[in-house]
N, C-alpha and C positions, 0 to 999 in steps of 0.2 A: 877437818874431816876426821872420824872416829878411826883408831886404829884398827887394822885388821887383826883378828883374834887368832893366837897360834894352833888353835883346834882345827882350823882349815885345812892344815897340812899335815898334821902330826900322824894321820893314819894313812897317808899315800904313800905309796910304794917309793917314790923319789926321795921322800923327806922322813921316812918312818923310823930311821936310825939317828935321827938328829935330836939334840937334846932342845929345850924349849928356847935357852938364848940363841942357839944357832938359828932356829926358826924365825925368831924375832928378827934376827939381822937380815934374813931373806925377805921375810913380809916388808920390813920397811925399806926395802928396795924396790918392792913390786908396783906396779901400777894397775888397779882394778879397772875393769870395764864392762859395762852391759853391751849385748849386741842384740838388735831384733832379728826376727827369723827373716832369712834372706840377704842379710847384709854380709858384704866382703869384708873378711879380717884382714887379709894381705892376697896380693896377686901373685900368680905364677910369673917369675922372672923379676919381680921386685926385690930391691936390697933388702936381704935379711937383717934389719936394723934390731928385731926383737924375737925372743922365744917365750912361750905362751903354756901357761896350765889351764885346762878346762875346768871349771869349778861344777858349772851347771849347764845343761842343754846337750847338743849334738853338733858337732862339727862335720860337715861335708868336705872331703877332698877332692877336687876336680883338676883333670889334666887336660890339657888341650893338645891335639895331635898336630903334624905338619899341616893336615888339609882344613884345620881349623875346627875340627868335630870336638864337643866337649864329651869326655869321658870320666864318670865317676869312680874314683880309685877306691875310695874306703870311708868308713864314717869312724868318727873318733867320739868316745863317750866321756863322762865326767871323770875327773880323777887323772887323767891322761895329760901329757906333755904334746904339745905340736909346735908346728914352725920351728922345728929344732934343725935348721939347715946347718949350723956348726958341726953336728953329730955326723954330717955327711962331707964334712970339710967342704962347704959351699958358701959362698957370700951371697947368694941370692935363692928365693924361696923356688923348689922345683915343682910346686902346685898351688892352686889357688885354695884358700879355705873359705868356706861360706857357712854361715849360721844355718843349719838345717831346721832348727828350732831357735826360740830365744836365750840366748847363751850368757854366761858370766865367766869373764877370764882373769886371770893375773898375767901379768907379762914383766918382762926385765930386759934390759939392753943386752945385745948380742956379746958386747966386750965383756960379761959377767960369766958366760958359759964356761971357759977356762977357769975361772975362779970357783964355779960351784962343783966342776968334775974334779978339781984338785983338793978341795978342802972339805968337802962334805961328803962322809962315808955314805955308800949306797947310791949317791946321785947318779954317778956314771954307771955303775953297773945296771940301774934299773932304766936309764936313759938308752942304753943300748939294748937292753932286752926288749924294750917296747919296738925300737926301731927294726931290730930282726923279727919281731913277730909281725910287723906291718910289711916287712919286703917278704917274709913267707907267705903272707895272706894274698899281696899281689903276684906273687908267683904261682898259686894256686889257681888265682882268676885268669893268669895268662893261660894255664894247662886247661882250664875249662873253655875257654874261648877257642883252644885249639883242637880238642878233642870231644867236645861235647854237643849234643844237639841242642837247639833252642829250648825246648820244654825242660830239659835237665839243668840247664843253665839258669833259667827264672827260677825253677824249684829250689836249686841251690842257693840262689840269692836269697830268696824269701827266707830258708832256715837260717841263713848265716846272720840276718837281721834280727830275726828272733832269738838267736841265741845270743847275740850281742846287747841288744837293747828291749828284747820283748817283756811285757808286764801282763800278768794274768787278768783276765776281763771275764765276763759272764759266759761268753760264748767260746773262750779261746785265748789264744795269746796274741796281742795287739804289738804291734810294732810302736815305739814308744814316741816317735816323732813324726811329723807331716811327711808322707812321702805319696809321689804321684806315678802313675804309670809311665810318664815321661823319665823320671828318674831311674825307674826300674830299667827301661831299655837303654839308658846311658850306662848301666852298671852290668849290662849283660851282652852289649854289642849286637842289639837287635833293634827292630822298630817298634815304636809307638803302637802301630796296627797290630803287631804279633804279640804284644805283651797283653793289649786289650782284649784280644780272643782267647787267650790262653786264661786270663784272670777270669773272664765270663764264664768260661767252660769250667773252670774249677769252682766257680760260685755255684753252679748248677748243679755240680756233684757234691756240694758241702764242704769243700776242702778250704775255701778262703771266704771270707767277707769282705767286700770294697767297696768303700764309700769314698767321697770327694778327700783326697789326701789321708786317707785312712786305710789300713789293712789289718785283718784279724784273722790269723791262721786258726782254723777250726778242726783242722784234722792234720798234726803235724807228721803223724806216722804215714800218711798218704804222699806228703809231700817228701819225705824220705824216700819212700819206694821211686817216686818220679824222678828225682834227683839221680838216682842210680847208687845213692851210699849205702844201701842195704845190701847190695851185692858186692860190695868192695871188702877187701879183708881185714 
């Protein structure tokens, strides 16, 4: 198998302060793998044997409630670490990681985490910054669930997705990975029926375009108003 090129990592924040020999050492210890859309990378509660870097695609992070309900906690885009249980001082994964689109990853044995954080400048700082941002996003989601009406939550969810992964298309901003109405219901703590009703109404009003596993936001400013963000300080 051909060696992975150092350029894969040189511009990514966890590795951007390293010289090429250091990156070469890191890559020589990595295992590359492709995951088809819908494939589980690891499951909640499994032993955290490896930590991962997403090179391409989108990872969907799913939690299971005590009653067995599936909740989509967040999405992770290219260039980010995930499965970083050692950063939480855990030996099991706290959530399930699923390929929301076809993905390419690198991964390393969990035993190397301490070595990476101790010996590679910037790796620890960026890793814990990433972790802090994700915890902050999840805290915001909890606040939304506790304080916002369903319409506000769904609007805020779509805005978050286009901000994180949107790409411009002729009619607006498209969420760059396949997403269903069921996915949105699992992100917003509501029912599939309610999400379908809202999206259908917003389509009639020219706010979104929705097809099978594809959503385009055609009027982002209208979603901002619906989410209540426009009235916040």
